[in-house]
N, C-alpha and C positions, 0 to 999 in steps of 0.2 A: 718311318725314317726318323731318327733322332738327330738332335743338334746339340753340340757341346762346345762351350766357350770357357776360356780361362781369363780371370782378372788378376793382375799382379799389382799389389800395393806395397811398395817399399818405403813408405813415408815415415814410419816410426823407427827410431834408433834400435838397432840390433833385433829387429822384428821383421818378418816377412809375412804378409797376409795374402792368402790366395783364396779366391772364390771360384768354384766350379759351377757352371750353369748347365743343367742337363734337363731338357724337355720340361720347361716351366718350373723347375725346382733349382735350389742353390744349396751348396754345401761350402761352408767357410772353414779354412784351416789357418791357424796362426802358429808360426814357428818362431821361437826365441833363439835365433841364430844370426850369424854375421851375413852380410849381403853376398859374400862370395859363395854361400851355400845355396843360392837360389835354384840352380838347376837340380840339385839333389832333392830339395824339398818339393819341387814341382813333380818330380818322378815319384817321390814318396806319397804325395797326395793322390796322384793318379793311381798308384798301386793300391792304396787303401780303398779306392772306389772300383778297383778292377777294371780300369780304363787304360787303353793304350794311348801313348802320345799321338799316334797317327789318327786317333778318333777326334782330335780337336778340330773345330771348324773356324776358330778365330781367337785372337788374343787382344785384350785391352790392358794397357799399362798406365798406371797413375804417374804423372810427371809434375814437376813444379813444386814438389813438397818433399821434405826430408833431406837426407845427406846426399852430397854430390855423387859419391861413389855408388850409393844404393840406386839412385836414379839412373846413373850411367849403366850399371850392370843390368838392371831390369830392362832398359831400352835395348841393350845389345842382345840379351837373351830373347826378348820378344821379337826383334828383327831377325835373329838367327833362326828361331823356330818357324817364323813366317816364311822365310826363304826355303828352309829345308823341307817343310811340310806343305808348301804351296797353299798357305792360308793367309787371310788378311790379318794385319796388326794395326791397331789404332791407339792413339794416346788420348788420355782424358786428364782432367784436373780435379782437385779436391772440391767436393760439392756436386760434381757431375759423374760420380761413380755409377757403374751399371747396376741395375736391379733386375729381378726376374722379369718385370714388366718392360724394361727398356733395353735389355741386352742385345736383342736382334737389331734394334735401330742403330746401334753403333756400326753395324756392318752394311747398312743400306748404301748401295752404290760404291762400296769399297772393293778393291781388288788386290791381288798379290804383288802388284808392281810398286806399291806404295810402302815406304818405310818410315817409321817415326823418328823424329829428332828429339832428343831429350831437352826438356826445359828445366832449368835448375832454380832452386830457391835461394841460392847464393853462390858466391865464389868458392872454388875448391880450397880446402884447408889440408894440404898434403905436406907431411913432414913438419919440421920446426921452422919458425921464421928465421931468416938470416939476420945476423948482427952486422949492422953497417957502421 
């Protein structure tokens, strides 16, 4: 029986970093795309590995770093996949990212009834400031 986990790192501007953990190995993918492309690049990374979305056993999302919208989208996608696939999702922060040695500990005692809440590195900067 194999286990597969996905780590989503939206912390860099216009870059999405994904790490797939499979049976004691990891494969990193870095996509130079906008945050709204997250679901597409997840599917692309899984396709490259010939892995189905339904093979995921859990998702880790990096929060508290990067752009507001990137963190928001990564959290929503993580929560949505957790709900749809009935797998756990957990949040982590910079410096506490999963490794091959630690990935399974992220899911010890977790279940599918828990959803992550995004933590932001700052206030949203949406649109242009109003002139008063």
